[in-house]
C-alpha positions as CSV (number, residue, x, y, z in Angstrom):
1,X,50.0,-42.3,47.6
2,X,49.7,-38.5,47.2
3,X,52.2,-36.2,49.0
4,X,49.8,-35.3,51.8
5,X,49.4,-38.9,52.8
6,X,53.1,-39.8,53.0
7,X,54.7,-39.6,56.5
8,X,56.6,-36.3,57.0
9,X,54.1,-34.3,55.0
10,X,51.2,-32.4,56.5
11,X,49.7,-30.2,53.8
12,X,46.1,-29.7,54.1
13,X,43.6,-32.5,53.1
14,X,41.5,-31.2,50.4
15,X,38.8,-33.8,49.7
16,X,36.9,-36.6,51.6
17,X,38.5,-39.1,49.3
18,X,41.9,-38.0,50.3
19,X,41.0,-38.0,53.9
20,X,39.5,-41.5,53.6
21,X,42.9,-42.6,51.9
22,X,44.7,-41.3,55.0
23,X,42.3,-43.0,57.5
24,X,42.7,-46.3,55.6
25,X,46.4,-45.9,55.7
26,X,46.1,-45.9,59.6
27,X,45.6,-49.6,59.3
28,X,48.7,-51.2,60.6
29,X,50.2,-47.8,61.8
30,X,50.9,-47.3,65.4
31,X,51.4,-44.3,67.7
32,X,55.0,-45.4,68.3
33,X,57.3,-46.7,65.5
34,X,58.2,-49.7,67.5
35,X,54.6,-50.7,68.4
36,X,55.4,-50.4,72.1
37,X,52.6,-47.9,72.7
38,X,48.8,-48.4,72.8
39,X,47.5,-52.0,72.0
40,X,45.4,-51.1,68.9
41,X,46.7,-49.4,65.6
42,X,45.7,-45.9,64.7
43,X,42.9,-47.2,62.4
44,X,41.0,-49.2,65.1
45,X,41.7,-46.4,67.6
46,X,40.2,-43.8,65.3
47,X,37.0,-46.0,64.7
48,X,36.6,-46.7,68.5
49,X,37.0,-43.1,69.6
50,X,34.5,-41.9,66.9
51,X,32.2,-44.7,67.8
52,X,32.2,-43.8,71.5
53,X,31.5,-40.2,70.7
54,X,28.7,-41.2,68.3
55,X,27.1,-43.1,71.2
56,X,27.5,-40.4,73.8
57,X,26.9,-37.4,71.6
58,X,24.8,-38.6,68.6
59,X,23.8,-35.1,67.3
60,X,27.5,-33.7,67.4
61,X,28.9,-34.8,64.1
62,X,32.0,-32.5,64.4
63,X,32.8,-34.0,67.8
64,X,32.6,-37.5,66.4
65,X,34.8,-36.6,63.4
66,X,37.4,-35.0,65.7
67,X,37.5,-38.4,67.3
68,X,38.0,-40.0,64.1
69,X,40.9,-37.8,62.9
70,X,42.4,-36.7,66.1
71,X,45.6,-38.8,65.9
72,X,46.3,-38.5,62.1
73,X,49.3,-36.5,63.1
74,X,51.0,-39.8,64.3
75,X,50.7,-41.1,60.7
76,X,51.8,-37.8,59.0
77,X,54.7,-37.1,61.3
78,X,55.8,-40.4,63.0
79,X,57.4,-40.0,66.3
80,X,56.2,-36.4,66.9
81,X,54.2,-37.0,70.1
82,X,54.3,-33.4,71.2
83,X,53.2,-31.9,67.8
84,X,50.8,-34.7,66.4
85,X,47.7,-32.8,67.4
86,X,48.8,-29.6,65.6
87,X,49.8,-31.6,62.6
88,X,46.4,-33.3,62.4
89,X,44.5,-30.1,63.0
90,X,46.4,-28.2,60.3
91,X,45.7,-31.1,57.9
92,X,41.9,-31.3,58.4
93,X,41.0,-27.7,59.0
94,X,40.3,-26.7,55.3
95,X,38.0,-29.7,54.9
96,X,36.3,-30.2,58.2
97,X,36.3,-26.7,59.6
98,X,37.6,-24.7,62.5
99,X,35.7,-26.5,65.4
100,X,36.9,-30.0,64.3
101,X,40.5,-28.7,63.9
102,X,40.4,-26.9,67.3
103,X,39.0,-30.0,69.1
104,X,41.8,-32.0,67.5
105,X,44.4,-29.5,68.6
106,X,42.9,-29.4,72.2
107,X,42.9,-33.2,72.7
108,X,46.5,-33.0,74.1
109,X,46.0,-30.0,76.4
110,X,42.8,-31.8,77.6
111,X,44.9,-34.7,78.7
112,X,47.3,-32.3,80.5
113,X,44.2,-30.6,82.1
114,X,42.6,-33.9,83.3
115,X,45.9,-34.9,84.8
116,X,45.8,-31.7,86.8
117,X,42.2,-31.7,88.0
118,X,41.8,-35.5,88.3
119,X,45.3,-36.6,89.6
120,X,44.1,-40.2,90.4
121,X,42.9,-40.7,86.7
122,X,44.6,-43.6,85.1
123,X,46.3,-43.1,81.8
124,X,47.4,-46.0,79.4
125,X,51.1,-46.6,79.8
126,X,51.8,-44.8,76.5
127,X,49.7,-41.9,77.3
128,X,51.4,-41.5,80.7
129,X,54.8,-41.7,79.0
130,X,54.0,-39.0,76.3
131,X,52.4,-36.6,78.9
132,X,55.9,-35.3,79.8
133,X,56.7,-34.7,76.1
134,X,53.5,-32.9,75.7
135,X,54.2,-30.4,78.5
136,X,53.3,-32.4,81.6
137,X,50.5,-31.8,84.0
138,X,49.0,-28.3,83.8
139,X,49.6,-25.9,86.6
140,X,46.7,-24.2,88.4
141,X,46.7,-21.1,86.2
142,X,47.1,-23.0,82.9
143,X,44.3,-25.3,84.0
144,X,42.0,-22.4,84.9
145,X,42.7,-20.8,81.5
146,X,42.0,-24.0,79.7
147,X,38.7,-24.4,81.6
148,X,37.6,-21.0,80.2
149,X,38.1,-22.0,76.6
150,X,34.6,-22.3,74.9
151,X,35.6,-25.8,73.7
152,X,37.1,-27.0,76.8
153,X,34.2,-29.3,77.8
154,X,34.0,-30.9,74.3
155,X,37.8,-31.3,74.3
156,X,37.6,-33.2,77.6
157,X,34.9,-35.3,76.1
158,X,37.0,-36.0,73.2
159,X,40.0,-36.9,75.5
160,X,37.9,-39.3,77.5
161,X,36.8,-41.2,74.4
162,X,40.4,-41.1,73.2
163,X,41.5,-42.7,76.5
164,X,38.7,-45.3,76.3
165,X,39.1,-46.1,72.6
166,X,41.9,-48.7,72.8
167,X,40.2,-52.1,73.2
168,X,41.7,-55.0,71.2
169,X,39.2,-56.8,69.1
170,X,36.2,-54.5,69.7
171,X,34.0,-54.3,66.5
172,X,32.8,-50.8,65.9
173,X,32.1,-51.0,62.2
174,X,34.4,-50.0,59.2
175,X,36.0,-46.8,58.1
176,X,33.5,-46.5,55.1
177,X,30.8,-46.1,57.6
178,X,32.0,-42.6,58.3
179,X,32.2,-41.4,54.7
180,X,28.7,-39.9,54.8
181,X,29.4,-38.0,57.9
182,X,32.7,-36.6,56.5
183,X,30.8,-35.6,53.4
184,X,28.1,-33.9,55.4
185,X,30.5,-31.8,57.5
186,X,32.9,-31.1,54.6
187,X,30.0,-29.5,52.7
188,X,29.6,-26.8,55.4
189,X,33.0,-26.4,57.1
190,X,32.7,-23.7,59.7
């Protein structure tokens, strides 16, 4: 395994093959070291999140890929719930572009935003637990500032797919199905 795909290292991913290696390494990796978190591993969660986004936004390949890679930070820096989004964004930015990286980075603030504007919204037990470590519920000013971000709406869509993509045993294809989409977006990173 190359340096970038070992836990604790988050240098940028430079090729689709390298990213695919990381995504395959998510099989059997969990969002918590003791597996007490979400009911599916990072691999299945990535596939489910991307699949949901493909169904709801079939033309937005960058949004779909943000769903595929949004939690890579859990693999690269295990136990860093607060920083996993930034770690993943830094890793994929050179290959997949600024928009994918920004959406990945915003999926945690989107959770905090949704907790503020939809206080009755149900989070998975693990997501509710990590909300505190990630800054807690946004206050009114922070929520208003987030809502003004040009990517806020897409970040919320990503977050909703993230929250929904945790079903045990759901068949949504295999990781290799995403290689052509990765190659397409990697050709023209913004």
